[in-house]
ZAMARGU-4260 file (C-alpha; in steps of 0.2 Angstrom, whole numbers, plus 5000, padded with zeros to 4 digits):
<rodrens>
0) 4986/5366/5228 | 4993/5371/5211 | 4982/5380/5198 | 4972/5370/5186 | 4983/5363/5172
5) 4982/5350/5159 | 5000/5346/5161 | 5006/5329/5166 | 5021/5323/5175 | 5032/5307/5173
10) 5043/5302/5187 | 5057/5290/5186 | 5067/5284/5201 | 5084/5275/5197 | 5094/5262/5205
15) 5105/5264/5220 | 5100/5253/5234 | 5092/5260/5250 | 5100/5277/5246 | 5089/5277/5230
20) 5074/5272/5240 | 5077/5286/5253 | 5081/5299/5240 | 5065/5294/5230 | 5055/5295/5246
25) 5061/5313/5248 | 5057/5317/5230 | 5039/5310/5232 | 5036/5319/5248 | 5041/5336/5240
30) 5029/5333/5225 | 5016/5328/5237 | 5018/5344/5247 | 5017/5354/5231 | 5001/5344/5226
35) 5009/5337/5210 | 5009/5319/5214 | 4991/5318/5207 | 4998/5324/5191 | 5011/5310/5190
40) 5004/5300/5176 | 5019/5289/5174 | 5029/5281/5188 | 5044/5271/5182 | 5057/5263/5194
45) 5073/5253/5194 | 5082/5243/5207 | 5082/5253/5224 | 5069/5265/5216 | 5057/5250/5214
50) 5056/5248/5233 | 5049/5265/5235 | 5039/5265/5220 | 5031/5248/5223 | 5026/5253/5241
55) 5019/5269/5235 | 5007/5261/5223 | 5002/5247/5235 | 5000/5260/5250 | 4989/5271/5239
60) 4979/5257/5232 | 4976/5249/5249 | 4971/5266/5257 | 4958/5270/5244 | 4952/5252/5244
65) 4949/5252/5262 | 4939/5269/5261 | 4920/5269/5259 | 4920/5282/5245 | 4936/5281/5235
70) 4933/5297/5226 | 4929/5307/5242 | 4943/5299/5251 | 4956/5304/5238 | 4957/5321/5247
75) 4960/5312/5263 | 4974/5302/5255 | 4982/5319/5250 | 4981/5325/5268 | 4984/5311/5281
80) 4983/5295/5271 | 4999/5299/5262 | 5008/5302/5278 | 5001/5288/5289 | 5000/5274/5276
85) 5016/5278/5265 | 5029/5290/5271 | 5030/5285/5289 | 5029/5266/5287 | 5042/5267/5273
90) 5054/5278/5283 | 5053/5266/5297 | 5057/5252/5285 | 5073/5261/5279 | 5078/5264/5297
95) 5077/5245/5300 | 5096/5241/5301 | 5093/5222/5303 | 5089/5219/5285 | 5106/5212/5281
100) 5105/5199/5295 | 5087/5194/5290 | 5092/5192/5271 | 5105/5179/5275 | 5097/5170/5290
105) 5090/5157/5278 | 5105/5156/5267 | 5118/5148/5279 | 5124/5135/5279 | 5128/5138/5260
110) 5113/5131/5250 | 5117/5119/5235 | 5099/5119/5227 | 5089/5131/5217 | 5075/5133/5230
115) 5086/5143/5242 | 5091/5160/5235 | 5096/5176/5243 | 5085/5186/5231 | 5070/5176/5236
120) 5073/5180/5254 | 5074/5198/5249 | 5057/5196/5240 | 5050/5189/5256 | 5056/5204/5266
125) 5047/5216/5253 | 5031/5204/5255 | 5032/5206/5274 | 5032/5225/5272 | 5017/5225/5261
130) 5007/5213/5273 | 5012/5222/5288 | 5004/5238/5282 | 4989/5229/5274 | 4994/5233/5256
135) 4989/5223/5241 | 5002/5211/5236 | 4998/5205/5218 | 4996/5214/5202 | 4979/5207/5201
140) 4973/5212/5218 | 4956/5220/5218 | 4963/5236/5226 | 4975/5238/5212 | 4962/5236/5199
145) 4950/5248/5208 | 4964/5261/5208 | 4965/5259/5189 | 4946/5261/5188 | 4946/5278/5197
150) 4945/5293/5186 | 4958/5307/5188 | 4968/5296/5200 | 4986/5295/5197 | 4997/5286/5192
155) 4990/5279/5175 | 5006/5269/5172 | 5017/5260/5184 | 5033/5250/5179 | 5045/5240/5188
160) 5060/5238/5176 | 5071/5222/5176 | 5084/5216/5164 | 5082/5200/5154 | 5099/5191/5153
165) 5093/5180/5140 | 5089/5193/5127 | 5099/5207/5134 | 5083/5217/5134 | 5072/5226/5146
170) 5059/5216/5155 | 5045/5226/5163 | 5031/5222/5176 | 5017/5234/5179 | 5000/5240/5178
175) 4993/5253/5166 | 4977/5262/5160 | 4977/5258/5141 | 4969/5271/5130 | 4956/5263/5117
180) 4944/5270/5105 | 4926/5264/5107 | 4913/5261/5093 | 4910/5280/5092 | 4929/5284/5090
185) 4928/5292/5108 | 4942/5290/5121 | 4940/5276/5134 | 4952/5267/5145 | 4955/5249/5149
190) 4966/5243/5163 | 4980/5231/5158 | 4994/5222/5165 | 5012/5223/5158 | 5023/5208/5158
195) 5039/5209/5148 | 5035/5218/5132 | 5017/5213/5132 | 5001/5222/5137 | 4987/5211/5144
200) 4970/5219/5145 | 4960/5216/5160 | 4943/5209/5157 | 4933/5208/5173 | 4920/5197/5164
205) 4931/5184/5156 | 4949/5180/5162 | 4960/5171/5149 | 4976/5161/5155 | 4987/5176/5152
210) 4976/5187/5164 | 4977/5173/5177 | 4996/5172/5175 | 4999/5191/5176 | 4986/5194/5190
215) 4995/5181/5201 | 5012/5189/5200 | 5017/5196/5217 | 5023/5214/5217 | 5037/5209/5230
220) 5044/5197/5216 | 5042/5210/5203 | 5052/5223/5214 | 5065/5210/5219 | 5068/5206/5200
225) 5071/5225/5198 | 5084/5226/5212 | 5092/5210/5209 | 5110/5217/5207 | 5124/5206/5200
230) 5137/5201/5213 | 5124/5202/5227 | 5110/5191/5221 | 5107/5176/5210 | 5096/5179/5195
235) 5077/5177/5197 | 5070/5165/5184 | 5053/5169/5176 | 5041/5160/5178 | 5049/5147/5189
240) 5053/5159/5204 | 5037/5169/5202 | 5024/5155/5199 | 5022/5137/5206 | 5018/5128/5189
245) 5015/5110/5188 | 5024/5101/5173 | 5007/5095/5167 | 5000/5113/5166 | 5002/5115/5148
250) 4990/5129/5145 | 4999/5140/5158 | 5016/5135/5152 | 5011/5140/5134 | 5007/5158/5141
255) 5023/5160/5150 | 5033/5154/5135 | 5025/5168/5125 | 5028/5180/5138 | 5047/5175/5138
260) 5048/5178/5120 | 5048/5159/5115 | 5059/5153/5129 | 5054/5141/5142 | 5061/5153/5155
265) 5072/5169/5156 | 5084/5175/5169 | 5080/5192/5177 | 5092/5204/5186 | 5094/5222/5190
270) 5085/5234/5178 | 5100/5245/5179 | 5110/5233/5168 | 5099/5239/5153 | 5092/5256/5159
275) 5096/5262/5176 | 5085/5278/5174 | 5069/5269/5169 | 5067/5281/5155 | 5064/5268/5142
280) 5047/5264/5150 | 5043/5282/5152 | 5045/5284/5133 | 5033/5270/5131 | 5021/5278/5143
285) 5022/5295/5134 | 5017/5287/5118 | 5002/5280/5127 | 4997/5297/5134 | 5000/5305/5117
290) 4989/5292/5109 | 4975/5296/5122 | 4977/5314/5117 | 4975/5310/5099 | 4959/5300/5101
295) 4952/5315/5112 | 4957/5328/5099 | 4951/5317/5085 | 4968/5318/5076 | 4967/5308/5059
300) 4958/5292/5065 | 4964/5283/5049 | 4982/5284/5055 | 4990/5270/5065 | 4991/5272/5084
305) 5010/5275/5083 | 5007/5289/5070 | 4993/5297/5079 | 5004/5298/5095 | 5018/5307/5085
310) 5006/5319/5076 | 5009/5337/5081 | 4994/5347/5087 | 4992/5364/5095 | 4981/5358/5109
315) 4993/5344/5115 | 4996/5345/5134 | 5013/5347/5141 | 5023/5333/5149 | 5037/5335/5162
320) 5049/5321/5164 | 5058/5321/5181 | 5072/5309/5179 | 5078/5305/5197 | 5096/5298/5195
325) 5101/5291/5212 | 5116/5280/5207 | 5132/5286/5214 | 5149/5281/5206 | 5160/5291/5217
330) 5162/5278/5231 | 5166/5264/5219 | 5179/5275/5211 | 5188/5276/5227 | 5195/5259/5223
335) 5205/5267/5209 | 5213/5280/5220 | 5232/5277/5219 | 5234/5279/5238 | 5223/5264/5240
340) 5235/5253/5230 | 5249/5257/5242 | 5254/5246/5257 | 5245/5251/5273 | 5255/5263/5284
345) 5262/5257/5300 | 5250/5261/5314 | 5256/5272/5329 | 5249/5259/5341 | 5262/5244/5342
350) 5248/5231/5345 | 5239/5237/5329 | 5255/5237/5320 | 5259/5219/5324 | 5241/5214/5319
355) 5243/5222/5303 | 5260/5215/5299 | 5256/5197/5302 | 5243/5184/5303 | 5229/5184/5290
360) 5235/5200/5282 | 5252/5193/5278 | 5243/5177/5271 | 5232/5188/5260 | 5247/5198/5253
365) 5257/5182/5250 | 5242/5174/5241 | 5239/5189/5230 | 5257/5190/5225 | 5257/5171/5221
370) 5241/5172/5211 | 5241/5190/5203 | 5250/5184/5187 | 5239/5169/5184 | 5222/5178/5186
375) 5206/5169/5181 | 5214/5153/5176 | 5215/5148/5194 | 5196/5151/5198 | 5194/5133/5204
380) 5208/5135/5216 | 5200/5151/5222 | 5184/5141/5225 | 5194/5129/5236 | 5202/5143/5245
385) 5185/5149/5250 | 5180/5133/5258 | 5189/5136/5275 | 5180/5153/5277 | 5164/5145/5272
390) 5167/5131/5285 | 5169/5145/5298 | 5153/5153/5293 | 5144/5136/5295 | 5152/5133/5313
395) 5147/5150/5319 | 5130/5147/5313 | 5129/5132/5323 | 5137/5140/5338 | 5130/5158/5340
400) 5141/5161/5355 | 5156/5163/5343 | 5147/5176/5333 | 5151/5192/5343 | 5170/5189/5345
405) 5171/5185/5327 | 5161/5201/5321 | 5171/5211/5333 | 5187/5205/5326 | 5181/5209/5308
410) 5177/5227/5313 | 5194/5229/5320 | 5204/5220/5307 | 5211/5232/5294 | 5212/5218/5281
415) 5193/5216/5281 | 5185/5231/5289 | 5190/5244/5276 | 5185/5235/5260 | 5169/5229/5268
420) 5165/5247/5274 | 5168/5253/5256 | 5155/5241/5249 | 5143/5245/5264 | 5143/5228/5271
425) 5150/5230/5289 | 5136/5230/5303 | 5137/5242/5317 | 5137/5236/5335 | 5118/5237/5337
430) 5115/5227/5321 | 5128/5214/5327 | 5118/5210/5343 | 5101/5211/5334 | 5100/5193/5328
435) 5106/5176/5332 | 5110/5173/5313 | 5127/5176/5305 | 5128/5194/5297 | 5130/5197/5278
440) 5148/5204/5281 | 5154/5188/5287 | 5150/5179/5271 | 5155/5193/5260 | 5172/5194/5269
445) 5176/5176/5264 | 5174/5181/5245 | 5182/5199/5247 | 5198/5191/5255 | 5203/5184/5238
450) 5194/5195/5225 | 5196/5213/5232 | 5209/5217/5219 | 5199/5211/5204 | 5184/5220/5211
455) 5193/5236/5213 | 5198/5236/5194 | 5181/5230/5187 | 5168/5239/5197 | 5173/5257/5194
460) 5175/5254/5176 | 5158/5246/5175 | 5150/5260/5185 | 5159/5273/5174 | 5151/5264/5159
465) 5134/5266/5166 | 5136/5284/5169 | 5141/5287/5151 | 5126/5277/5145 | 5115/5288/5156
470) 5123/5304/5149 | 5119/5297/5131 | 5101/5294/5137 | 5099/5312/5143 | 5107/5319/5127
475) 5096/5309/5116 | 5080/5313/5125 | 5084/5332/5127 | 5086/5333/5108 | 5070/5323/5105
480) 5059/5333/5116 | 5066/5350/5110 | 5061/5344/5092 | 5044/5336/5095 | 5030/5346/5086
485) 5042/5360/5081 | 5043/5377/5089 | 5039/5377/5107 | 5042/5360/5114 | 5028/5352/5124
490) 5039/5338/5133 | 5053/5343/5145 | 5066/5333/5154 | 5071/5339/5172 | 5086/5330/5179
495) 5087/5326/5197 | 5104/5320/5201 | 5111/5315/5217 | 5129/5312/5211 | 5129/5330/5206
500) 5123/5338/5222 | 5141/5342/5227 | 5157/5341/5218 | 5168/5326/5219 | 5184/5319/5211
505) 5174/5312/5196 | 5160/5325/5195 | 5156/5333/5178 | 5151/5352/5178 | 5132/5353/5175
510) 5134/5361/5157 | 5144/5345/5152 | 5131/5332/5156 | 5124/5333/5138 | 5141/5330/5130
515) 5146/5314/5123 | 5165/5317/5123 | 5173/5331/5132 | 5181/5345/5121 | 5199/5351/5121
520) 5202/5364/5135 | 5215/5376/5139 | 5225/5370/5153 | 5225/5386/5163 | 5206/5387/5162
525) 5204/5369/5167 | 5215/5373/5182 | 5205/5388/5187 | 5189/5378/5186 | 5197/5364/5197
530) 5205/5375/5210 | 5191/5384/5220 | 5186/5387/5238 | 5178/5373/5247 | 5160/5380/5247
535) 5161/5391/5231 | 5151/5379/5221 | 5135/5380/5231 | 5135/5399/5228 | 5137/5396/5209
540) 5124/5383/5209 | 5111/5395/5218 | 5115/5409/5206 | 5102/5404/5192 | 5087/5404/5204
545) 5093/5419/5215 | 5083/5432/5205 | 5068/5421/5204 | 5067/5420/5223 | 5068/5439/5225
550) 5053/5442/5215 | 5038/5448/5224 | 5027/5432/5224 | 5009/5436/5227 | 4999/5427/5240
555) 4986/5423/5227 | 4993/5410/5215 | 4982/5418/5201 | 4990/5435/5205 | 5001/5444/5192
560) 5020/5442/5194 | 5031/5455/5186 | 5047/5450/5178 | 5063/5460/5180 | 5067/5470/5164
565) 5082/5459/5159 | 5070/5444/5158 | 5054/5453/5153 | 5047/5448/5136 | 5030/5441/5130
570) 5037/5424/5128 | 5044/5423/5146 | 5028/5430/5153 | 5019/5416/5144 | 5031/5403/5150
575) 5031/5409/5168 | 5012/5408/5168 | 5012/5390/5161 | 5026/5385/5174 | 5016/5393/5189
580) 5001/5382/5184 | 5010/5366/5178 | 5023/5364/5192 | 5015/5373/5207 | 5029/5386/5206
585) 5022/5398/5219 | 5021/5384/5232 | 5039/5378/5226 | 5046/5395/5230 | 5038/5396/5247
590) 5044/5378/5251 | 5062/5384/5246 | 5060/5399/5257 | 5055/5387/5271 | 5071/5376/5267
595) 5082/5392/5268 | 5074/5397/5285 | 5078/5380/5292 | 5096/5381/5286 | 5098/5399/5292
600) 5091/5395/5309 | 5093/5376/5312 | 5091/5377/5330 | 5073/5385/5329 | 5059/5372/5330
605) 5046/5371/5316 | 5028/5374/5317 | 5016/5364/5306 | 5029/5357/5295 | 5027/5342/5284
610) 5036/5326/5288 | 5050/5328/5275 | 5053/5346/5280 | 5054/5340/5298 | 5067/5327/5293
615) 5077/5341/5284 | 5076/5351/5300 | 5082/5337/5311 | 5097/5334/5299 | 5101/5353/5299
620) 5101/5353/5318 | 5112/5338/5319 | 5125/5344/5306 | 5125/5362/5313 | 5130/5356/5330
625) 5140/5341/5325 | 5152/5349/5312 | 5162/5364/5310 | 5165/5375/5295 | 5184/5377/5290
630) 5184/5393/5299 | 5179/5385/5315 | 5162/5392/5316 | 5146/5381/5316 | 5138/5378/5300
635) 5122/5387/5294 | 5114/5395/5278 | 5123/5390/5262 | 5138/5381/5270 | 5126/5370/5279
640) 5117/5367/5263 | 5134/5363/5255 | 5138/5351/5269 | 5121/5341/5268 | 5123/5340/5249
645) 5141/5333/5251 | 5135/5320/5263 | 5121/5314/5252 | 5133/5313/5237 | 5145/5302/5247
650) 5132/5290/5253 | 5136/5272/5247 | 5125/5261/5237 | 5119/5248/5249 | 5104/5238/5256
655) 5106/5243/5274 | 5108/5262/5274 | 5103/5263/5293 | 5120/5255/5297 | 5129/5271/5292
660) 5130/5283/5307 | 5147/5291/5306 | 5153/5303/5293 | 5170/5311/5290 | 5169/5327/5278
665) 5179/5330/5263 | 5196/5338/5266 | 5203/5351/5254 | 5220/5356/5249 | 5225/5375/5251
670) 5220/5378/5233 | 5203/5371/5235 | 5205/5354/5227 | 5198/5339/5236 | 5212/5330/5246
675) 5202/5316/5253 | 5184/5313/5248 | 5172/5311/5263 | 5164/5295/5268 | 5151/5286/5279
680) 5156/5273/5292 | 5146/5260/5301 | 5158/5260/5316 | 5169/5274/5324 | 5183/5262/5326
685) 5185/5260/5307 | 5189/5279/5305 | 5207/5283/5303 | 5216/5292/5317 | 5223/5310/5316
690) 5215/5326/5311 | 5201/5318/5299 | 5194/5309/5314 | 5193/5325/5324 | 5179/5332/5314
695) 5168/5316/5315 | 5150/5318/5312 | 5137/5306/5321 | 5121/5306/5312 | 5108/5295/5303
700) 5112/5293/5284 | 5094/5288/5280 | 5088/5305/5286 | 5101/5314/5276 | 5096/5305/5260
705) 5077/5309/5262 | 5081/5327/5266 | 5092/5328/5251 | 5079/5321/5240 | 5066/5334/5247
710) 5077/5349/5245 | 5086/5344/5228 | 5069/5341/5219 | 5063/5358/5225 | 5079/5366/5219
715) 5078/5357/5202 | 5060/5363/5199 | 5066/5381/5202 | 5082/5378/5192 | 5072/5372/5177
720) 5060/5387/5178 | 5075/5399/5178 | 5082/5389/5162 | 5066/5392/5153 | 5066/5411/5156
725) 5081/5416/5146 | 5089/5434/5147 | 5081/5446/5135 | 5094/5454/5122 | 5092/5473/5122
</rodrens>
């Protein structure tokens, strides 16, 4: 357990499908192992991150509600409850590879009415997960309200962030502890719901219509609104898709109209369209935490709440914002690879060559050549062209016996398998036989057949735009936090980025993440930076924390720790003391040492290890035995760490991560540049022939993502500590 500290943490988990949920699971597991999850006052989630965040809230609330003494059993939650009610069930959910089949089971034949939506089917899957594990499933459930009523029980603020397509603004769902001032100007807390930009206090004695509406909202629907990504789902309408309102229920309609900002209804989609980091809601929550401090410290009661929250004070506590950015743009950018625009090479196999040169592929090329100069003006014609595939989908739905041959043909077809794989939509053999319904790829293939070229141009540009906006957010908040209260800042931003775990074709060096526009560079220096040995980057990444790990850390967390001379100063000693207490630094170092031991000796079994570290050990063993270093030796130590980071970085954004069980590593040119980025495949038959296929890794992508979240979060805590202890000028 960490030393006593008044510091609080805010955790945001960004979008990125199941890879975000898995990476977030590893992040939460690491914080739990360090004893820091009880300091996470704010949990803000977006898209795939809302899956793991929503289940964490519900699992914890349900566990404590079932306990006879919630305060006493909070310690039980920290030990066995977290593992049994949250970590293992959610890990099993991520390992369920049949999600794609289940999502479209009710969609086909293609619906024409608003009552049948794919996003509502997805919400029902989240609802089934909550019910299966006896979790509360509405914002107003007594277990959620009881959790908010517990003293010193985190989190204080939980937000599921969606985007309002009507106003182009953020639309939040959540629950919070709202600080208020009682009659004696003392601090008190009142639980409240959050819907859109409105805070609705919970009054247990008298419920008004707004409370009734908010309390009835299903958490599964709130989470679904957050991960309702464009192109995959239709918008969720609020309140129509959330509440079953009667036309004559004028009182409730009046409430929902106010919640919609004066509109009768609003269309909600993925929160990443507005803020894929969830940091906008973190900012709101930090203001609330600062206001509570101001009330407790009796800072100028005559000021407004906003002014009191911004007023500096020496006794203000420290807040650490851990921004977990899990969205990965590299797989999308593969579509802009010039080599992907060239005609397919003739296969060595004559049968395969004939299949590639004729039939459906030839028709596709002819159609694209005919339509490429006309573009969007022929959208109605494209709709008509999609009717034959839709008819095939309907026929196969009625005759399941045709399903296996058709899916087998899709997996073998170069025309369909490659683009479907790149978007994470092709099922593996196990998934193909798990259900009698038609799989997602069959429906997606009909659309991809005619729109692949347009998608290849638009999607990477849009994802690149999102990355730029995220960098702007980081830049703004870093500046803001450094300036708050003057002098030593008391709010800090820690970046936990999956797409910077390993270098890729479009990765920016860490020191450039805060730059709006890249400066001019000398060509020779740029070349030297780009041309490096395959694993040099991991050594450079570990350099900032190497000296920190070499310190003689005492067994007693309260024991003195002496800094080396080049870092030894009064300011650094004070900072280190704070960080040891605030971030459980002693235990973080020991956890990293355990991680290093696993990577150095992946074949040795673990004793008394946590579930996330066990997952990392399982991944390390499989990669160690399944892949080879460029030298031909088995991977261990830093090269093994490098490989795991590369595999996590190259994971696709998808809703069925379990399907990916085959990985081809990056290949490098002699000068160290990446020749072919690595990639995950759902079927070994999709992997190209030749030398690339010779080093095929067979493993489980879910475990890789969880392990990466665990080790990368630990590394980021140490990296942040090293950055706060600068060299002393002599």
